[in-house]
C-alpha positions as CSV (number, residue, x, y, z in Angstrom):
1,X,-14.4,4.3,19.0
2,X,-10.9,5.5,19.3
3,X,-8.8,5.3,16.1
4,X,-6.1,3.0,17.6
5,X,-8.8,0.6,18.8
6,X,-10.4,0.7,15.3
7,X,-7.1,0.0,13.7
8,X,-6.3,-2.9,16.1
9,X,-9.6,-4.6,15.6
10,X,-9.4,-4.3,11.8
11,X,-5.8,-5.3,11.7
12,X,-6.6,-8.5,13.7
13,X,-9.5,-9.3,11.3
14,X,-7.2,-8.9,8.3
15,X,-4.5,-11.0,9.8
16,X,-7.0,-13.8,10.6
17,X,-8.2,-13.7,7.0
18,X,-4.7,-13.7,5.6
19,X,-3.8,-16.7,7.8
20,X,-6.9,-18.5,6.4
21,X,-6.3,-17.6,2.8
22,X,-2.5,-18.2,2.5
23,X,-1.2,-21.8,2.3
24,X,0.2,-23.0,5.5
25,X,4.0,-23.2,5.9
26,X,3.9,-27.0,5.8
27,X,2.0,-27.2,2.5
28,X,4.2,-28.3,-0.4
29,X,6.3,-26.6,-1.5
30,X,7.0,-25.8,2.2
31,X,10.0,-23.4,1.6
32,X,8.0,-21.2,-0.7
33,X,4.9,-21.0,1.5
34,X,7.1,-20.3,4.6
35,X,8.8,-17.5,2.7
36,X,5.5,-16.0,1.7
37,X,4.3,-16.1,5.3
38,X,7.7,-14.7,6.6
39,X,7.1,-11.5,4.7
40,X,3.3,-11.3,5.1
41,X,3.4,-11.7,8.9
42,X,6.4,-9.6,9.6
43,X,4.3,-6.9,11.3
44,X,2.9,-4.7,8.6
45,X,0.4,-1.9,9.6
46,X,-2.2,-3.2,7.0
47,X,-3.0,0.4,5.9
48,X,-4.2,-0.7,2.5
49,X,-6.7,-3.3,3.5
50,X,-7.9,-1.2,6.4
51,X,-8.5,1.7,4.0
52,X,-10.6,-0.7,1.8
53,X,-12.6,-1.8,4.9
54,X,-13.1,1.8,6.0
55,X,-14.3,2.9,2.6
56,X,-16.8,0.0,2.4
57,X,-18.1,1.0,5.8
58,X,-18.4,4.6,4.7
59,X,-20.6,3.4,1.8
60,X,-22.7,1.1,4.1
61,X,-21.4,-1.9,2.2
62,X,-22.2,-5.6,2.9
63,X,-20.1,-7.8,5.2
64,X,-17.1,-9.7,3.8
65,X,-14.8,-7.0,2.5
66,X,-11.9,-8.5,4.5
67,X,-11.1,-11.2,2.0
68,X,-11.0,-8.7,-0.9
69,X,-8.9,-6.4,1.2
70,X,-6.4,-9.2,1.7
71,X,-5.8,-9.3,-2.1
72,X,-4.4,-5.7,-1.8
73,X,-2.0,-6.7,1.0
74,X,-0.8,-9.7,-1.0
75,X,0.1,-7.4,-3.9
76,X,1.7,-4.9,-1.6
77,X,3.8,-7.5,0.2
78,X,4.9,-9.0,-3.1
79,X,6.1,-5.6,-4.2
80,X,8.1,-5.1,-1.0
81,X,9.8,-8.5,-1.4
82,X,10.9,-7.7,-4.9
83,X,11.8,-4.1,-4.0
84,X,14.2,-5.3,-1.3
85,X,16.1,-7.6,-3.7
86,X,19.8,-6.8,-4.5
87,X,18.8,-5.9,-8.1
88,X,16.4,-3.3,-6.8
89,X,16.9,-1.4,-3.5
90,X,19.1,-4.1,-1.9
91,X,17.7,-3.9,1.7
92,X,18.5,-6.3,4.5
93,X,15.6,-5.4,6.8
94,X,11.9,-4.8,6.3
95,X,9.4,-4.1,9.2
96,X,12.4,-4.7,11.5
97,X,12.8,-8.3,10.3
98,X,15.3,-9.8,7.8
99,X,14.0,-9.3,4.2
100,X,12.7,-12.4,2.4
101,X,15.9,-12.9,0.3
102,X,18.0,-12.6,3.4
103,X,16.0,-15.3,5.2
104,X,15.3,-17.6,2.2
105,X,17.7,-16.7,-0.6
106,X,17.1,-14.6,-3.7
107,X,15.5,-17.3,-5.9
108,X,12.9,-18.2,-3.2
109,X,12.2,-14.5,-2.5
110,X,11.4,-13.9,-6.2
111,X,9.1,-16.9,-6.2
112,X,7.5,-15.8,-2.9
113,X,6.6,-12.5,-4.5
114,X,5.3,-14.2,-7.6
115,X,3.2,-16.5,-5.3
116,X,1.6,-13.5,-3.4
117,X,0.8,-11.7,-6.7
118,X,-0.8,-14.8,-8.1
119,X,-2.9,-15.6,-5.0
120,X,-4.3,-12.1,-4.9
121,X,-6.3,-12.7,-8.0
122,X,-7.2,-16.2,-6.8
123,X,-8.7,-14.5,-3.7
124,X,-10.7,-12.1,-5.8
125,X,-12.0,-14.9,-8.1
126,X,-13.2,-16.9,-5.1
127,X,-15.1,-14.0,-3.4
128,X,-18.8,-14.5,-2.5
129,X,-19.7,-11.4,-4.5
130,X,-21.5,-10.8,-7.8
131,X,-19.5,-11.6,-10.9
132,X,-19.4,-7.9,-12.0
133,X,-18.0,-6.9,-8.7
134,X,-15.2,-9.5,-8.9
135,X,-14.4,-8.4,-12.4
136,X,-14.3,-4.8,-11.3
137,X,-12.0,-5.6,-8.4
138,X,-9.6,-7.6,-10.5
139,X,-9.4,-4.9,-13.1
140,X,-8.8,-2.2,-10.5
141,X,-6.0,-4.1,-8.8
142,X,-4.3,-5.1,-12.1
143,X,-4.3,-1.5,-13.4
144,X,-3.1,0.0,-10.1
145,X,-0.3,-2.5,-9.8
146,X,0.5,-2.5,-13.5
147,X,2.8,-1.0,-16.1
148,X,0.7,2.0,-17.5
149,X,0.7,4.5,-14.7
150,X,0.6,1.9,-12.0
151,X,3.0,0.6,-9.3
152,X,5.3,-1.2,-11.7
153,X,5.6,1.9,-13.9
154,X,6.5,3.9,-10.9
155,X,9.1,1.4,-9.9
156,X,10.7,1.5,-13.3
157,X,10.7,5.3,-13.3
158,X,12.2,5.2,-9.8
159,X,15.1,2.9,-10.9
160,X,15.7,5.0,-14.0
161,X,15.9,8.2,-12.0
162,X,18.7,7.1,-9.6
163,X,21.8,9.2,-9.7
164,X,20.2,11.8,-12.1
165,X,18.9,15.3,-11.7
166,X,15.2,15.1,-10.8
167,X,12.3,17.4,-11.8
168,X,9.1,18.1,-9.9
169,X,7.1,16.4,-12.7
170,X,9.3,13.3,-12.6
171,X,9.0,13.0,-8.8
172,X,5.2,13.4,-8.9
173,X,4.8,10.7,-11.6
174,X,7.0,8.3,-9.6
175,X,5.0,8.9,-6.4
176,X,1.6,8.8,-8.0
177,X,2.4,5.6,-9.8
178,X,4.6,3.7,-7.3
179,X,2.6,4.4,-4.2
180,X,-0.5,6.5,-4.7
181,X,-2.0,4.2,-7.3
182,X,-2.3,1.3,-4.9
183,X,-3.6,3.4,-2.1
184,X,-6.2,4.9,-4.4
185,X,-7.1,1.4,-5.5
186,X,-7.5,0.3,-1.8
187,X,-10.0,3.0,-1.2
188,X,-11.8,2.3,-4.5
189,X,-11.9,-1.4,-3.6
190,X,-14.2,-0.5,-0.7
191,X,-16.4,1.6,-2.9
192,X,-16.6,-1.1,-5.6
193,X,-17.3,-3.9,-3.0
194,X,-20.1,-1.7,-1.5
195,X,-21.6,-0.8,-4.8
196,X,-21.1,2.9,-4.2
197,X,-23.0,5.4,-6.4
198,X,-21.0,7.6,-8.9
199,X,-20.8,10.6,-6.6
200,X,-19.4,8.6,-3.6
201,X,-17.1,6.5,-5.8
202,X,-15.6,9.7,-7.4
203,X,-15.1,11.2,-3.9
204,X,-13.3,8.0,-2.7
205,X,-11.1,8.1,-5.8
206,X,-10.1,11.7,-5.2
207,X,-9.5,11.0,-1.5
208,X,-7.4,7.9,-2.3
209,X,-5.2,9.7,-4.8
210,X,-4.5,12.6,-2.6
211,X,-3.8,10.7,0.6
212,X,-1.7,8.2,-1.4
213,X,0.5,11.0,-2.7
214,X,0.8,12.4,0.9
215,X,1.7,8.9,2.1
216,X,4.8,8.8,-0.2
217,X,5.8,12.4,0.5
218,X,5.8,11.5,4.2
219,X,7.8,8.4,3.5
220,X,10.4,10.5,1.7
221,X,10.6,12.9,4.7
222,X,10.9,10.0,7.2
223,X,13.8,8.5,5.2
224,X,15.7,11.8,5.9
225,X,14.7,12.5,9.5
226,X,14.2,9.1,11.1
227,X,16.5,6.3,12.2
228,X,16.6,2.8,10.9
229,X,15.3,1.6,14.2
230,X,12.3,3.9,13.9
231,X,11.6,2.9,10.3
232,X,12.2,-0.8,10.6
233,X,14.3,-0.6,7.5
234,X,17.5,1.2,6.4
235,X,17.2,5.0,6.8
236,X,18.9,7.5,4.5
237,X,19.0,5.2,1.4
238,X,17.1,7.6,-0.8
239,X,19.8,10.2,-0.5
240,X,22.6,7.6,-0.7
241,X,21.2,6.3,-4.0
242,X,20.3,9.8,-5.2
243,X,16.7,8.9,-5.7
244,X,14.0,11.2,-7.0
245,X,12.2,12.3,-3.8
246,X,10.2,15.3,-2.6
247,X,12.9,16.5,-0.2
248,X,15.6,16.2,-2.9
249,X,13.6,18.4,-5.2
250,X,11.7,20.7,-2.8
251,X,13.4,20.5,0.5
252,X,11.9,19.3,3.8
253,X,9.8,22.4,4.7
254,X,8.1,22.5,1.3
255,X,7.7,18.7,1.3
256,X,5.9,19.0,4.6
257,X,3.7,21.8,3.3
258,X,2.8,19.7,0.2
259,X,1.9,16.7,2.3
260,X,-0.4,18.9,4.4
261,X,-2.0,20.3,1.3
262,X,-2.7,16.8,0.0
263,X,-4.3,16.0,3.4
264,X,-6.6,19.0,3.2
265,X,-7.7,18.1,-0.3
266,X,-8.3,14.5,0.7
267,X,-10.4,15.5,3.6
268,X,-12.4,18.0,1.5
269,X,-13.2,15.1,-1.0
270,X,-15.0,13.3,1.8
271,X,-17.5,16.1,2.3
272,X,-20.1,14.1,0.5
273,X,-20.0,11.6,3.3
274,X,-21.3,12.2,6.8
275,X,-20.0,10.6,10.0
276,X,-19.8,7.3,8.1
277,X,-16.3,8.3,6.8
278,X,-14.9,9.1,10.2
279,X,-12.4,6.3,10.0
280,X,-11.1,7.4,6.6
281,X,-10.6,11.0,7.9
282,X,-8.8,9.7,11.0
283,X,-6.5,7.4,9.0
284,X,-5.7,10.2,6.6
285,X,-4.5,12.3,9.5
286,X,-2.4,9.5,10.9
287,X,-0.8,8.9,7.5
288,X,0.5,12.4,7.4
289,X,1.5,12.6,11.1
290,X,3.1,9.2,11.5
291,X,6.7,8.6,12.5
292,X,7.3,5.3,10.7
């Protein structure tokens, strides 16, 4: 199967499941649920849930990973809603659409993010999976999105670094925490759901961490070289806000080299798998070569 066909089929499956799992826009409180859906269905690539699905497939896991994968997308979208707020990155557009606070106001956007974060764990609790699997998934997601080396920790470090000289160590911490932790968790979700053995689980962990770092390095590069139309959000904001980024510290050429090195390490980690990990390999290549 061609990668684009694979991504389209898996994206449609995730979207159907998200539509089933999220409250309808006419369910009370209507404005809140409409705001949640506004951001959730604004056209995301669904990279995180698809990585979870591909990892479960690589481990020959049971059916039903889509619902668990949706919990990842709920947490990711909540983080985008809050990240776009005036107190954070203050962005008017996300995925080419008005950001949640522009469409529904700041208060409702905050609550929409809260709602998506909360429902993620509701989804995990309701999975038709063994109790130890549900506990492991909830723990993985909470740590990856949390305050000790997870997404929130990375967001704090990102805010605190604005307008200040940045070091290589500081940039790497921000990227590993703010972005790579959730992408690593996405891959590990698939392994946990599938009951992967220790060798395969460690391989998935290594792959997820490396490709997650590459993902954010490429994001940094695209903020410099792409237009707002190409990105679906405001380009050039990292430089305007003097954020700690790879291009700011290393320059574009070295940033590209480091992204390629991360890709090579990620692919090497998958050597314990055979052809079953083909989708993970193809997605990794797409992450580094993408234009938005």
